[in-house]
N, C-alpha and C positions, 0 to 999 in steps of 0.2 A: 716790795722788791719785785719789779716787773721787768720782763725781757721782751723786746720787740722782735719776734722770730717769724711770725706769720702775718699775712695781710689782715687788715682791720676787719672786725666782724661786720656783717650786714646790719643795716639800720633796724631790721626786725627785732633785734635783741637789745636795742638801746632803750633805757628807761627814761621816760619823760622827766625833765627837771622838777625837782620837788617831790617826786614820787618816792615812796618808801617801800622797801622790800624786806620780806622775812629772810632770815639767814638759815632756815631749816631746809634740808635736802629733800623736799617733797617732790614727787613726780608730777609733771604737767605735760600737756601736749606741746608746749613751746620749747621744751628741752629740759635741762637740769638746772636746779637752783644752785647758786653759789654756796659753798660750804666753808666752814672755818678751818684754818690751818692748825696743826698740832701745837702744843705748848712749846715755847722757845723755838718756834719755827714759822715758816711762811709758805705762801703758794706762788709759784711762778706761772703767770698767765701769759701764754705765748701770743704775741701780736696785739696786745692791749696796753694802753697807757693807764696810769693811776686814775686819771679823771674818767676814762672810759669804764674802768671797773666799777667806779662809784656810780656810774650812770646806768648800769645794766643790772638786771635781777636774775636772768637766765642765760645759760650758755648752750650753744647748739649741740645737736647729736654728733658724736664722734670727736668732740673737742676734748683735748687732754690737758690736765693740769699736773704740775710736778711739785712735790713737797721739798722744801729746803730747810736746813737747820742753821742756827747761829753758832759761831765760834767753832769749837772742837767737837761739837755734837754731830751725830749722824742719825739718819732716818732708820727706824726699825719698823718693819711692816711695809705695806705697799708704798712705793715711792711715787708712782704715777697712777692716776685714776682717769678713766675715760667715761664720757657721757654716753649712756646706752639709749637705744631707741625708746625704751619704756620710761625714760625720764629719771633713771637712777644712775649712780656712779658705780664703777666696778669695785669689787672686793670691799664693800662697805661693812661686811661682817668681821673684817680684820682691821683693827685700829692701827694708825700710824703714829709713832712716837719719836721724839728727838731725845736720844740718850748720849751720855758721854762716850767718846771713842775709847775702846779697850786697847791697850798696847799689845802688839803681836807677841811680845815676850811672855805675856800672861796667858795666852791662849794655848789650849792643849791640842796636840796633833791627832788627827784621825787618818788612818792610812787606807789607801785604795790600791789593790793589786790588779794591774791591767796587763793584758796581752794584746799587743798591736801587730798585725801582719804587715810588715814592711816590704815583703816580697811574697812570691808564691802565686796561687791561683787568683787571689784577690788581694792586692797590696793596699788595702784600705787604710792601713796605719799611717801612710805617708801624709794624708791630710787630717785624719781623725785624731792622731796624737797632738798636733798643734792646736786643734779645736778644743780638746780636753784640757790642755794646759791653759788656753785662753779662758775657758769656763772656770777653772780653778782660781785663776787670778780675779775674775769678776766676782765669784762667790765669796772668796776670802776678803775682798775689799768691802763687802756689804756687812754692816753691823746689825742689820735686822734679821740676818740669817746666820745661825750658828755663831752667835757673838762670842761664845766662850771656846770655840773650837776652830781649828784650821785644818782644811783638807790637804793632804799630801799624796803624791802619786809615786808608786813603785811599779815599773813596767819592764817588759821584755818583748823581744821580737819572736812571735810564734811562727812566722813564715807561712801562716795558714796551714800548718801541718800538725795533725793530732799528736804525732810522736814527739815533735819538738815541744809542743805545748805541755805534754805530760812532764817533761823534764822541768820546765819553768814553773808549772803548777806545784810540783814537789818543793821547789825552792821557796815559792811564795808561802806555802803552808808551814814549812818546817823551819823557816828562818824568821827571826824577829825583824821588825815589830809585827804585832798581830794586825791582820787586815780585816777591816769591818765589812768589806764587800769585794767581789771579784768582777772584773769587766773584760770579758773576752770579746773577740771580733767576729771572725767568720764562723759559719754554722758548724763546721766539723769540729772546731776547737770548742765552741760553746756547748756542743753536745757532751763532749768529754768533761768539761769543767762543771756544767750544771748537774750532771749525774753524780759527780763526786762531792759537790759542795754540800749536799744535804747531810753528809756524814760529819761535816765540820760546822754545821749550823750557820752556813754562810748564804747571804743573798747574792744572786748573780744577776747583773744588769748588763745586757749586751747592746751595743750600738750598731752592729752590722750583721746580725744573724737573721736569716729569713726562712730557715727550714721549717716546714709545717710540723715536723716531728717535735719541735721544741714547745709546741702548744699543749703537749700532753702533761697535764698537771699531776697525774699519778707518777709519772717517770721523772718529771722535773718540777718538784713542788715549790722551789724558791726562785724560779727563773722569771725575769722580766726582760723586756727589750723595747727600746724606742724605735727600732726598725720593725715595721709591720711584717707579718708572715708572708712568705712567698705566695701563699694561696690567695692573698688579696689581689694578686695579678689576674687570677683565673676568672673571677666575675667580669673583669674588664675585657679579657680576651673573648669570653663567650659573648659579651655584648657586641663586640666588634664583628665577630663571626656572624651574628644575627643581622647586624646593620648592613653588611655587605653580601648577605645571602649565601654564605658558605655553609655547606652541610657535610663536607668531607675534608678532614685535616690529617696531617701526618706529624709525627714528633720524632725528635732525636735528642738524646740526653747523655750527659756525662754520668757515669755510674757512681753516684754518691747519694747519700741518704736524703740530702736536702732536695735534690732534683727528682729523685724517685718518688718521694712523698708528695712533692708538688704536682708531678704528673699523674699520680694516682687520684689526687683531688680534682685535677682538671678532667680526668676521664669520667668521674662521677658527674661533674657539672655539665659537660657537653652531652652526656647521655640523657640527663634530665631535659636538656634543651632540644633534643632530637637531632643532635649532631654526632657524627660517627668519626672515631679515630681509626682510619683505615690501615695505617701502617705505623708501627712503633719501633724505633731503633735506639740502641744504646751502644756506648763505647767506653773503654777505660782510658786509653791514651791515644789510640790511632783511629781517627774517624773516617779513614779512606773507604773502607768497605761499607759502613752504614750509609755514607753519602751516595755511593754507587747504587746501593739498594733503593734509596729514595728516588734516584733517577729512573731506575728500572721499573719501579712501581708507579711511575707517572704522578709522583706527589707534587702538589701545586701550592697548597697552604701549609707551611711547615713551622712548627713551634720548636725553637731551639733552647735547651736548658743546659748551660755549661758556663764554666768560669771564663774569664777574659782570655787567659793564655790558650785555652782549648778553643775559644771562639776563633782565634786567628788560624788555628790548624783546620778547623771545620771549613772556613770560608776560602782557604787556599784550595781545599778539595772541591768546594762548590764551584770555584772558578774553573778548575780542570774539567769538571763534569758538565759545565755550562748550565748549572742549576740556578740560574738567576736571569733577570730580565723581565719583560712584560708579562710572562706567563706565570711567574712565581712571586710569592710573598713570604718573607721570613719574619717571624715574631721572636724577638730577643729580649733578654733582660736589660733593663734600662740603667743599671748601676755601673756599667763599664765607663772607662774614661772616654771623653768625647772623641779623642783621636786614637782609640784603641787599635783600629785597623791600620794605622800609619806607623805604629811603634815597631821598631826593628826587632825581629824575632829570628834567631838563628835556627830554630826548629822547623821553619817553613821555607819553601823555595819559590815563593811568589813575591813579585815586586809590589811596591806601594800602589802603583797605578792599577795593577791587576786586582789587588785587594779592594781598592776604592770602587772599581767597576763591579765587583762581585757583591758588595754590601749596599749598593745604591738602592734606595727605595724601601729598605726594611723598616718594620714597625717595632718600637720599643714601648714597653709599659713599665713604669717605675712609680714607686710611691712618691707622693709629693713631699719632698724632704726640705723644701724651703718655702716659707709662707708667701704665697703669691700676693697677699693683700698688702704686704710691706708695712704692717702696723707694728707698734712697739711691743716688744716682748717683756717678760718679767725682768730681764736684764737691762731694760731701758734701751735696747737696741732694736732697730728694724732689721729685717732680713737682708736688705741691701747693705746696711752698715756692717752687718756681720761678715758678709762676703768680702767687702773691701778690707776690713780689718784682718780677716784670715789670709787673704791674698798677700798682704804685706809680710806675713810671718812665714810664708812658704818659700822654699828655696828654688822651686821651679814653677813654670807656667801651670795654671790650674788644669789645663787640658792634659798635661803630661803627668799630673799628680794623681796617684791612685787614691780613691776614697774621697775625692773632693765633693762629690754629690752627697755622700753620707756624713760629711763633717757636721752639718747642722744637727743631725741625730746624736752624734757624739757630744756636741756642746750641750744639747738639751738633756742628755743622760746625766751629766754632772749636776745640772740644775734639779732634775727629778730626785737624784740621790740627796742633794743638799736639803731640799725641802722636806723630804721624808725624815732625814736625820734631825732636822730642825724641829719637826713635829714630835719626833720621838724624845728628844732631849728637853722638850718644853720651851723651846725658843720662841714659840708662837704665843707665849703668855700663859701657858698651862704648865703645871708641874710635870716633869718628865724624869727619865732615867739618866744616869751618868754614862755617856758613851765610852769613857775610858775604862769602865768596868767590863766592857765586852770581852769575852774570850770564846774559844771554839766549843765550850761546853755550856755556854749561857744561851739557852734556847728562848728565854723570856725576852731578852732584848731583840733577838732575831724575829720573834713573832710580832713585836711592836713595830720593828722596821718594815716587816712584810705588810702589816695593816696600813701603815702610812704610805707605802709605795702603791698599794692597791687602790687607795683613795686619791691618788695624785690627779690634779686637774689644774693646768696652768697654760698660759700662752707662751710658747717658745719661739725661737727663730724658725723652727720647722713647721710651726702651726700649733694648733691646740693639742696638748699632750694629755692623753688619757689612756688607761690600760683596760682591756677587756678581762673577762673572767680567767682566761688562760695566760694572762700576763703580757699579751701582745698589744702593740700600738694600733690604734684605729686611725686611718688616714684616707685621704683621697688618692686617686691614681692619675698620674700624668701620662698622656699618650703623645709620643713623638715619632717623627718620621725623618729618616736621613734623606735630605734633599740637597743635591749638589755638593755632597761631602760634608755637610753640617746638619745637626739635628734641629728640626723645627717643631714647635709645639702645635699639635693639631686638635687637642681636646683634653678634657678632664672627666673623670668618672667617680661618682660617689656611690659606692656599692650599698651603703646603708639606706639610701633613698632611691636607688636605681635611677640616678640622674646623670645623663650623659650631656656634657656641655661641649658642643662641637664648633670649631672655628672655621670649618670648611676650607682649610688651607692644605689639605692632602693633595698630593700630586702622584700621578701614576705614569709609568714609562709608556704604557700603551694607551694612555688617555682615559682609562677607566679601570676600576678594580678587576683583576683577572677572575676567571671562573675557577672553582675549586677542583675542577677536573677538565680534561679535554671534553668539550661539548660534543656529545655524540648525537648526530642527527639521523634519525631512522628514516630511511627512504625505501619505498617499495619498488621493486622492479616490475613495471607493468609491461604488458605485451605491446608490441608495435601495432599502432592503430592502422597503419597502412596495410600491414600483413593481415590483420583481422578483417578489415573491410574487403580486401581482395579475395580472401578465401570465402568470406560470407557471400560475396556476389556469385562465385563459382558454385557454392552450395545451393544458393537460391535458384540458379539456373538448372542445377541438377534436379531439384525438387520439381521444378516446372516440367522438365523432361520426364520425370517419373510419372507425373500426373497425366501427361500426354500419352505415354505408353500405356498406362492403366486404362485411360479412356478408350484408346484404340482397341485394346484387347477386349474390353467389355462390349464395345459396339460391334465388333466382328466375331463375337463368340459363336455365332451360328455357322460361320464358314468352316467347311470340313478341315481345311488346312490348319486353321486356328484350333479347332476342336481336337485334332490329333496331336497338339502340343501341350495338352493339359493346361488350359488357360487359367484355371483357378489357382494353380501353383504359380504361374507367371504373375498373376495379380498379387499374390503374397510377396513375390520377389520385388515387385515395384513398390509395394507398401514398405517392405523392409528397407529398401534403398532410401525411400523418403525419410524414414525415421533415423537412419544412420546419418544422412545428410543434415537433418535437423539437429543432430547432436553436435555439429560443428559450432553452433552458436553458443551453447553453454560452455563448450570447451574454451572458447575465447573470452569469456567473461571473467573479470577479476576485480580487484578493489577499485580500479579506475571507473567501472561502470556500476557496481553494486555495493551495498553496505555490508558491514560485518554480519548482521543478522540474516541477510538473504543468502549468505554463502552456502550454508548446508543444503538449501533447496536447489541451488545450482549444481552442487556436487551430486545430489540424487538424480537430477535431470540428466546429467552427463551419463551416469551409470545405467539408468533405465533405458534411455533412448538408444545408446550403443548396444546394450544387451538384447533388447527386443528387436532392434533393427537387424542385428547379425542373425538372430534366431529365425526371423521370418525370411530375410533375403537369402542368406546362405543355406538355411534349413530347407527351404523349398527346393533349391537346386540340388542339394545333397540327396533329398528324397527321390528326385527323378533318377539321378545317376545310380542310386542304390537299387531302385526297382529294376532298371535296365540290366544291371549286373546280376541281380538275383535271378531274373527270368531267363536270360540268354546265355548263362553259363551253366545251366542244369544239364544233367545227363540226358541221353536220348530217350529214355523211358519216361521222362517228365516233360516232354515237349508240349504236352497238352496244356501246360500252364501258360504258354505263350498266347493261347487263343483268347483268353479273357483277361481283363485288367479291371480290378475293382477299385474305383477312385477313393472310396472311404479309407482304404489302407494307406494311401498316400497322405490323405489329410490327417489321419491318426498319427502318422510318423512325424509330420510337421508339428502337430499339436504336442506330441511327446517332447520334442526338442524345445519348443517354446515353454512348455510347462516346467521342464527342468531349469530353464533360466529364471522363470518367474519365482520358482521355489527358492533357488539359490539367492537371488537378489532380495527377496523378502526376508529370508533368515538373516542375511548380511545387514540389511537396514534395521531390523529389529534388535539383533544381538549387538552389533558393533557399527552403529551408523557413521557415515562419513561426516566429517566436520572440517572446519578451517584450521589449518596448522601453518606455522610460520617457520620458514627456513632462514637462518641467519648466516650471513657470509662474513668473511674477514673485513675489518675496518679499512676504509680507503681514505687516504689523505688528499684533500683538495689541492689544486694547483696554487690557489691563492695562499698568502702567508697569514692565515687566520687560525685561531686556536680551536679548530673544530675538526672532527673526523666524521666520515660518512659510514653509516652502518647499513649496508644493503640487506633487504629482506624480501622474501618471495613467498607468496601465498600458495598453499597446496590443499587439495582435497585428500584427506587421509583419515585413518581410523587406528585404533590401538593395535589390532592384528592385521594390518594392511597387507603385509607380506604373505600371511597365511591365506587370506581371501584371494589375493591375486594368484597365488600358486594354484588354488583350486580352480579358479576361473580360467586362467591361461592354460592350465593343464588339460582341462576338459575341451576347451576350444581348439587347442593345438592338436590333440588327437583327432578331433573331428575334421580339421583341415587336412591333416596328413592322410586320413582315410579317404577323404574326398579326392585328393590327388591320385591315390591308388585306384579308386574305382573309375575315375575318368580315364586313366591310362588303360585299364583293362577293357573298357567298353568302347575304345576309340574306333574299332572296325565293325561294331555291331550296327545293323540297320533294322529299324522296327517302325511299323506303321503307328503303333499306339503312342509313342513319344517321338515325334519326328524331329525335335530340336535338341536331342540329347548331346549331340556333338558340340553345339553351341553352348550348352550348359557346362560341358566338360571344359571348354576353353575359358568360360567365366570363372569356373572353380579354380583353374590354374592361376589366373590372375589374382583372384581374391586371396587365395592361400599364400602365394608368394609375397604379396604386399603385406598381409597381416603378420606372417612369420618373420619378416624383416623389420617391420615397423614397431612391433610390441617391445622387443628387447632394446631397440635403439631409443625409443621414447623413455624407457626406464633409465637408460644411461644418461640421457640428456635432460632429465627432469629438472635440473638446476638451471637450465638455459631455456627460459620460457618461450622465446621466439622459435628456437630450433625444435623444441619438443612439440609445440603447437603446429609448426609447419609440417613436420613429419606425420603426425597423427591425422591432422585435418586433410592434408593432400592425399594420404593413403585412403581415407574414407571417400574423398571426392573421386579419385581415379578409379578405385574399385567399383564404386556405384555407377560411374559413367560407363566403364567397360561392360559391366553386367547389363545395364539397360541397352546399350548399343548392340551388344552381341546377341541378346535375346530377342529384341523387338524390331530393330531396324531391318534385318533380313525379311521378316514377315511383312512389314510395311512395303518394302520394295517389291516383294513377290506379288502382293495383292494389287499394287499400283501398276506394275508393268504387265502382268498377265490378266488382269481384270477378273480375278477369281473372287468376286465379292458376294456370290450367292451360294446357298446351300444346294445339295443335290436335288431335292424335291422341287425347288423353284426352277432349276435349270431344266428338268424333265417336262414341266408344264409348258415351258416356252418352246422347246425343240421337238417334243414328242418322243424322244428317246434320250438315253443317257449319253453323254459325250464320250468319244473314244480318244479324246486328246488328253484326258486326265491320266497322268503317269501312275498315280496311286491306284486308279481303277484297273489299269492294265496289269499292274503287278498282282492285284487281288485275283483277277480272272485267271492269270497264268498259274498262280499257285493252286487254284481250284482244279484246273485242267490237269496239272501234273499229278495231283493226288488221285484223280480218276484213272489216269494212265498207269500209275503205279499199281492200282488194284487189278487192271486188265493184265499187266505183265505178270503179276503174281499168279493169276489164274492160268495163263498160258503156260508158264513154266511148270506148273503142277500137272497140266495135261500132257506136256511133252515128256515129262518124267514117267508118266504111266505108260505111254506108248512105247518108250524105249524098254521098259520092263517087259511088256508083252512081246516085243521083237526078240529079245534075248531068249524068252521061253520057247518060241517057235523054232528058232535056230537049233536049239538043243534037241528038239524032237525030229527035225527033218534029217534024211540020209545025206552022207557026205557027197559032195558034187565031184564029177570027174574033173581032173585038172585041166583038161582041154576045153571045158565049158567056160565061156566068159561069164564074169560076175554080173550079177544084176545090179544095175546102178541104184536101184531103189532099195537095195538091201533086202530083197525078197518081198517087199511090201509096196504095192503100187501107191504112188502119191497122186492124189486127186487135186483138182483145181482149188478145192476149199480146205485143204490141209493147213494146219497152223504153221507159221514160220518157226525156224529154229531159234531166232532172237528177235527181240523188239528193241528199238533204240529211239529215245526221245531227244529231239534237238529243237529247243525253242518251243514253238507251237505246233510243230509237225511231228508225225510218227512214221518212221521208216521200218518196213518189214523186210527182214533179211532172210533169204532162203539159202539152204545148203545146195 
């Protein structure tokens, strides 16, 4: 009995005429040997004629044969066998027999209590109930499975509501007939049923429950499911996160046990993979606030765990918050209806077009619920034949039917139950128990059914059916993406082998997978190079000017005019200005010029050059003005101090100021050294429409106690500047030969003090603006140095050039034979000496006049009274000779006038 259903076999498997072949099913490399049919039966060879079957000895790999029986007999055992790659046929350990057909009237009924969610969060019963009914028809039509029993269904609509399910569970348990097994649908109902079933010694087999909590064997000891656990999605999600380089994700979930436990498992898995869940949101019925929070936290890669009805609410809010597009990727559950976002829902106020726009591009992960190989299952149907047969039974289009994707799981659940009951009852050829003897107190039959279910292994329309130790189905994961309003397969993932099969058909709105966060580009704010070069040129010219002034001062140190300006202090001022001007270069160096490791040395260079430059430059000027004030503001009895000036005291004062700075800077550098710190500013959005933001940063020289050290340093220097201003003001009218340029020093002190007192606080305020801060600080240094050098040295150069005073007093005397009278300083010295001599003469004369007046009074008292008619003696009775001293002496310039009475 042969049927021509497939093309002829290739010549490779044709047996030469006259050749004989054994009829034993031994494995060879050529395929599988032909086997004998059962007694009273035959084999249907697809695509072969009778003569071809006689001519071949082997059949190719993947070739299927089908047993058929004569008359009213039917096949008991495997009806279809397939040639495997190892040369053997499938299920050879189970014999196939042809037995007489048992009338239905003689078969005993075994009842199944089922709860189908026809509405609610997951209306999976709309497709799963017809699939179960179709499976019951197929099982009951088979005489090799439960030949003495007939499976019957008693069902209710649970509406995916535990409260509603409790009512129907009570009816199923307390109303006859006795149910041998319970079949709930969604996870919340399965949790309730499975926890109660243990009290009635009932096995629970679910076709649509994915809650990870149901894998707890301690809590649910008799629970099985053909729907894999929702945690099976998580390895796939983690694999995709790693594939696309995402390290930061966010989640939003509906507050139910199934999603909470799934998310807990995901959190553990991503943590092991080095991925961070940055934001986790949940809601009970209104997702508006959680979606807004996701937007506010800049979530980009978002995993959503909620039922289909809540999914529409979520994505309506997603549309309002614009949380979709090329910057965002949503991961959803894959068991929604294909057009779930187009279904009318009065609870949302978004149009179909808006919903379609919001969901475009999202990724779904779902368990492979339909065998992609399209091979024949235990029911002798391929997966495609099952879909076609189920579609005819549905009242609506599959896309509009809830649970259509899970329908193969429901179909295979009945087959798993039937095979387990068949094994328990001895239908497989072994002695078994009577299923009709089962009651809610018979734990023995329950244990046997449990063991049979636990060892299940068969090919179903959903793929290979096998349960793990927790009673959950093991399966592949299908990865799909919504492209143009319809789901497209983009890959499969086998978590048991860590095997990702990728079809490279994924499409992205932006052309590439988005970043898991706004790409933050750190950019340093560097100083304007034009500004740095300009100021550096000015500073270099200033250093040249300082060197010229220093050389001039050293070369002409023998000139009396230079000698009377304390040239060594002026040399220190020139050196200090050079150091201060040199500090401009490290002030302008930043990450544009130097590396991170060199930054601390640059920071120290800034500090030491400025500190020592100020101490030498300003300290030497301060010392001059302080000595002038100290000497020329003394009382009259201390005027002798003005006659001598000991230079070592001046140098000691400068040394003291420099030493204080060196000590302070050394302690600062040792205790709390300067180092590189980063100041971060607010993020800036670029003008281009790209998913990046700019994070400006600025390098600073700082230390842990920076404010404390600046307070000490600025406080000490500030007092020194203020005191310098005061001393310069007090001595503005003093004239001294010992320091002939103290007025110029006072003017330089004014300029330096004003510039420093203004620049220091301004640069602290503008520290975050690198160009402005550098401009203020560097120009203050340049201007104060230029002013100091010009005021102190240019007048001396001009005087020596215009007046020719290039030689010392000794050299001038050797040339002319006498000291010059044109020297103003010499004139002043001679006049002061002459005045001192005149003062001594006047003091002596006054003392002599006083003695003579005393003698005159004594004589007048001894002489008799004069007659009134006698004229008075003009001389007072004492004749005045030509050499008598005058009554007064007056000094006017270089002349002495003698005034007589």
